Every structure is written in structure tokens, then in C-alpha cells.
N, C-alpha and C positions, 0 to 999 in steps of 0.2 A: 397369303404372302404377296406383297406388291411386286410387280415386274420392275426390273432395273430402270427401264425407260420412264415408267410412270413415277417411280421414286425420284429420279433425277428432275423430272418436270416439277414435282411438288416442292422439292428443295429449292429450285431456281425461283419458283413463284414466291416461296416464303422469303427468300433473300431479297427479292424485288420489293415485296411489301414492307419488309423491315427497313430497307433503304429509303422507301418513300416516307416512312414514319420519322426518320431522322432528318429529312429535309425540312427547312423552316421557310415559311412564306415571307418573302421580303416585302417591307412596306412600300406602298406606292408613293412616289414623289412627283408631283405634276411638273412638266417641263415649262419653260417660259412660253407665254402667249397661248397656252391651252391647259385644260384641266379635264380629265376624263370623267364622264358622268355615268352613273349606274342607277337603275331604278331601285327603290327600297327592296322590292321583291327579289331582284337579282342577288342582293346581299343578305337575304334572309330576314329582312325587316318587315314589320307590320305597316303596310302603307296607310291604313286608316289612322294609326296613332301619329304617324308623321304629319298627315294632313291636319289632324286635330292640333298638333303643336303649332303649325303654321297659322291656322285659324285663330288660335289663342294669341299668338304674337301680334297678329294684325289687329285684333279686337282690343288688345291692351296697349295700343300706341299711346305714347306720351301725349298728355293734354296741353303741354307747354307750347308757347308760340313757335312756329316753324322758323321765324326770324331769330337767329341766334343773338343778334344785337338787341332786339326787343326783349328776348328772354333774359339776357344779361342784366338789363336795367330793371327788370322785375325781380331779380334775385341778387347776385353778387354786386351789381351796380349800386345797391342801396348801402353798401358798406362804406366806411370812411375811405377816401381816396379810391373810390370804386369805378372811376371812369375807365372806359375801354381804351387801350393803347395799342392793340393789335387788330388784325383783320377778323371780321365776322362774316358769315354767309348764311343764307337761308338753307335749311335742310330739306331732304327729300322724304319719301314715304317710309313707313315702317319696313325694314329690310332685314334679310337674313340669309345665311347659308348653313347647311348642315353637311359636315364631312364625316364619313365613316370609313375607317381603314384607308384613309387617304383619298377616297373618291367622293365626288359631289353626289349627294342623294336628293337634295332639295335646295331650291332657292326661292325667294320671294322679294317683292319690292323692287328696288333699284340698286342691285349689287355692284354695278359699274360706276355709280355716282360717287364722286370724291366729296365727302362731307367731313365736317369737323368731327374728330373722334375724342376730343376733350382729353381726359386724363389717361386714356390708353396710351397717350403720348409718353407718359412716364415710363412705361415698360420699354419703349424704344430708347429713351434716355438712359435707363439703367443698363440696357444692352451695350451702349457705347462705353459706359464705365467698365462693364465686364470685359469688353474687348481690350480696353487699356490695361486691365489687370492681366489678361491672358498674354498680352504682348510685352509685359514688363514695364510699361510706362508708369503704372502705379504698382509699387512693390508689394503692398499689402493693404487690404481694406481697413485694417486697424491702424494704419498710419494716420497722423493728423493731417488734415487737408492743407493747413497753413504752410506746411513744408513744401507744398507743390505750387502755391499760388503767389507769384510776385505782385507788386503793385500794378494795377491795370489802368492804362490810359484810355479815357473815353474818346470816342470819335465825335468831334464837334466841328463839322465843316463850317467855314465862314467865321470862325472865332480865332483868328491868328493872334490877336492881342487880348489883354484882359483889362476890364475896367477897374478903376481905382478901388471900388468897393469889394472886389474879389482878391486884391493883393493880400497875400498872407494866408489865404484859404487853401485847403488841400486841393491839389491839381490831379491827384491820382486816386483811384478807388482801391481801398485796402480792406476787403471784407472780413479778414480774419485778424484784425489788429488788436481787438480787445482781449483781455485775459480769459474771458469765457470762450470766445470764439476760437482761440488758439488751441483749445482742448478737444475740438470736434474732429471726429474721424470720418473717413469715407463711409464706413459702415453706419455711423449715426445718421448721416444725410440720406443714405439709401433706405433706411428704416423709418425715417421721419421722427427721430427721437433726439435731434441735436439741440433744440431750443435755441438756435442761432438768434442773435440779436442784431438788428440793424435795418437799413433801408436799401432796397435794390430796385432800380428802374422806377423810382418815384413811389414805391409801395413799401411802407413800413411793415415789418413782419407781424406786428400786433393787429394790423388793419385787415388781415385775411381771416375771415370768419371770426370777428372780434368777440370777446367775452361780453355778455350783456352788461356786466359791471365795468364801467369805464375806468374805475380806479385800478383795475387789474391789467390795463393795457400796457402800462410800463411797470414792471414788477421785478422782483428778485429772480434771477435765472435758476432753472432746474439743472442739475448736473446732467450732462449728455448721457443718454441711455436710460434715463429713469422715467421719462414721460413721453408718451406718443402724442403728436399733434399733426394732423394733416394740414400742411401749410405750403401754398404754392410759391410764396416768396423764397422759401428755403429750397424748394425744388428748382427754381430758376437759378439759385445760387450754385447748386450742383451742376447745372448745365454750363454756367460760366466757368467753374473750376475745371470741368472736363474739357471745355473748349481750349483752355490754356494748356492743359496736358497734351492734347492732340496737336496743338498749334495749327488748327484748321477748323473750318465750320463742321459742326456735328452732323448735319445732313449729308455731307460728303463722306464722312466716316461710315455712317449707317448704310449709305448706298453701296459703297465699295465692298464692305465686309458682310453685310446681311441681306439687303434688299435685292441686289443684283444676283447673288448666288442662289437665293431661293426663288428666283424667277418672277419677282414682283414687277408690276407694270412701271411705266415711266411717268405716271400721272400723279403720284403722291407728292405732297409738298409739306415740308416742316418749316413753319414760320415762327418768328419771334415778335417782339414789340418794336414800334417805330423808334423808340429811344434807346434800344438795347444794342448799341453799336460800340465796338471797341477797336483800338488800333492793335493789330497783331502782326509782328514782323513787317511793319511798314504798310500794311494793307487794312482797309476797313472790313471788319467781320461782324456779322450779326450773331449775338448769343441768343440761341433759340429758347423758347419757353417750354415748360414741361406739361402744358395743357392749355385749355381754352379760357382759363380764368383771366379776365381782362382782354380776351381775344387771342388769336394766334394758336400755336400748337400744330398738330398733325392734321392735314386734310388728306383723306385716303379712302379708297373704295373697299368694299367688303371682301373682295377676293384677296387683296393684298393683306388685309387683316387676318384672313383665314390661313394664308401661307405662313405668316408669323406665328399664329397659334399652332400650326402643325410642326413648325420648327421647335417650339417650346415643349410640345408633347413628346417629341423625339429627343429631348434633352440636349438640344443645341446641335444635333446632327442632321444634315440634309443630304440625302442620297449618297451616303458614304463619307461625306466630308464634315468634320467637326468645326462648325462655324463659331459657336460659343462653347467654351469648355464645359464638360459635364459637371466639373467642380463648381463653376459659376451658377449653373442651373440649380444645383443642389443647395447652394447658399441662398439663391433667390427663393427657394421653397422652404427654407428653414424659418420657423416661426420667430417673430420678434418677442423677446421675453415679456415686455410690457404690453404687447398687442399680439396675442398668439395666432390671430387669423390674418396677419399681415407679414409678408416676407420682404423682399426688396421691392421698391416701387416698380410697377403697380401690380404686384402678384398678390392677389387676395386668396387666402387659403380657406379651405372648408373644414377647419379645425372644429372637432366636435359636431360637425354637420350643421353648424349654426347658420352659415351663410346660405347653404342650399340643402335643406333637409332631404330632398328627393335624390340627391347625388351622393356618390361615395365620398368618404373623407379625403381620399387621395386626389380628388378633382380640385382645380383652382381656376381663377378667372383673372383676366386683365380687364379692368373696369374703368369706364369714363362716364362723366355726367351725360345725361341725355335721355335714357341711359344707353350707353354703348358698352357691349360686353363681348369678350372672346372667351367662351367657355371651353376649357381644356380638360379632357377626361382620359388619362392614359389607361385606366382599367378597362374602359369600354372602347378605346380607340376612336373617340369622338372629339371633334372640334365643332363648335357652333358659334357663328357670329350672329348676334342679335342686336339690332340698332333701333333706337328711338322707342324703347319699350318702358312702360311704367315699372319701376323697380319692384313693386309688390308682386308682379306677375312673372318675374324671371324664373323662379323655382317651378312654377306650374308648367312653363314651356319646356324647361329642362326635363321635368318629370315625364312629360308626354314623349319626349325623344327617347328617354331611357326605357319607357314602357314598350316602345316599338322593338326592342331587342330581346324581349322575353319570349 
């Protein structure tokens, strides 16, 4: 028979252990201007596999020119109306960051360098639309966009008068005036299934990744929602519409509600095209682009990309504050019916593990040309930023990272 004192001691110990089991480990969120690092070994990871992942990422560096302008004219610049109209910059070395449970476990390359991130910009754009929905500026994503967009005055300094050949021509931009365009919803634009028709900033929608058959460049429209087409003209249209809803430049919105709260640096810049200026409430405002197609888009370092990835892994919450509603994140992760591996731009889903066979189906990526990727894996509590990698090697690098956790 146990003595009373010993029995009491055992009971108290059991209660303490039970209490410890009920405690949950809070995720780590890095404060501004710093980010705690831990070695892979400290977090129970296999250091050799992490090193192999880094070596593979470096060896698989993109073979495309480091000059983004030269690269443009070797690719998109060959399209009709393909001339660049936004800023380009030379890129740096193959670069990356691996985050595990919120901590940095590895970096390589030039993670502080602000490079173009191309279509990862689209995920920042869709976030500003999500903020507008969360704040009630957009009532429902299934509303038609036309109801929110009045005629737009272009900012044309030095053109106070109009020459005779322009008299009678439209003076305002009305991007949703056609019968087809009036049926397009916010959800259609976010999922790239709108089939919007028209020209914006000097770029016809048919000229972006045009069909090899020129007879199909001007064709009968598909009903919104029935056909997926990755199209930067329509992405830039979404940016214009969101700018009008916010009545302010989108970079200011992103900075106030997302980037500053997650502790991002003050070095990122979101740019547009040199001809994409409008008059808004009496002020000239640039409507930014949704990527680097024709130049522009987000110039950002890898640490700031990782912070955004950690925000999306935590379903829009940062250190106890819900910056983007969980409902919006869920919508962003909902497959598009005609493109099941695509959510809201630019959330690429691992549906059927087709995108990344080595990763769980619950993983997703924010993807941009280059390639620039933010890999987000809630199941393993991993975020990995991998920049300037050949697309065929992405899965191999991710696979090595995940092997380090076995």
C-alpha cells in the first residue's frame, strides 16, 4: 500500500503531465526586422537532406538570361504587341529560404535581393481583392464587376485639347461596356475564366500567348466560367477594377493591411506600366500590373515572400490577428471547376498530386515565371521560397525537403 505522501506526489505529477499534454505549441511569427534561425538538427530535421535540396536548387538554376529584358524579348516579346512597357531588371543568383514551424532552417543565394517575382504578384493582387471583400467594398465575388466600375479617365498630361481627328472618339475607358463583359464576375476574373474581350494598356487580350491559328485571335466569346485561360491582360483588368473600388493605389492597400502587419521590409515595390495611369479623385494614380509580362509587377526579396507564404499557411492569421479572412483563404484554395489545380490567382493547387508528386495533396504554391515559387505545406508546417529554378526540378527540391522530416 502506497504511503499518503507518495500517493499525493504521484497524483500531482500525473496532473502536471496531463496539463502539459493539453497545452498547444503556438506557431512562431517573426517580428519585423528579424527572423529567428534554428539549425535543421535543432528541429529534428535531417541536415544532409536539407543540404541536398539546396545543392539541387543551385544546380537546377534557370538557363534563361539573367537580364529580364533580354529574356522578355526572347519569349513574350515575340508575341504581337509584345514590346515591354514596364520596368525590367537583371536578376540575381539562384536563391531560396526554407521555413519550418516558422523558423528559418536554411537560406542560399541572395535572399535580401529585390528581384522581379513575375506572376507571384497575382497572389498579392488577389489579396487586395480579398481585403475589399472582407471590408464590404465588394459585396460578393459573384457580383458582376461592371456594377463596380464607372467610366475611367486616362491620365494624359500635356493633352489639354484634342485634335480634330479625335473629335467624336471615346474619351473614357469603359472596360465592361460590351454585352459579354457585363456578365463577368469578380470570381471569373480571379479564376481566369472570364474570357473578357478588349484592349487594355495597348495590349489586346488575344495577343497574350496567342493561338498559333491567327483566325482564332478574334472569335466568338465563351460563356464566363466555362474556359480557363491564363491571360495577363485580364489580370491587369482586375487590378484596374480593384483600384477603382479602393479609390487608392493598390500598393498602399497591400502595405497597410498585409505587408506592414506581417513585418515585411520597406524595400518591396509594386510597379505598373508607363502608360497605365488614370485620374482618380483628381489625382494621377498608376494601375499596377499583375506580373512581369511586358515588365513591371512586384520587385521583392525572398524574406518578404516567405512572410507572405507563412501568412497563407496560417490561413490569413498573423500572430493572433486575422489579416485576410479564413473564408477568403478557403475560397482561394477551392479548385476552379474547369481547372481543378487552380484556385484564385495565383494559388496553384496540388490536386491529384499532379503539380508536385512528392508533396501532399494539401500543399499549394504561389508561382511566377523565372521560376519563382512560394511552396506552402500546412501538413508539414513548411514554407519554401525557391527562385530562378528550372520548373522541371521544383518537385525534386521539394521532395528532398520533405525527406528531411522523415
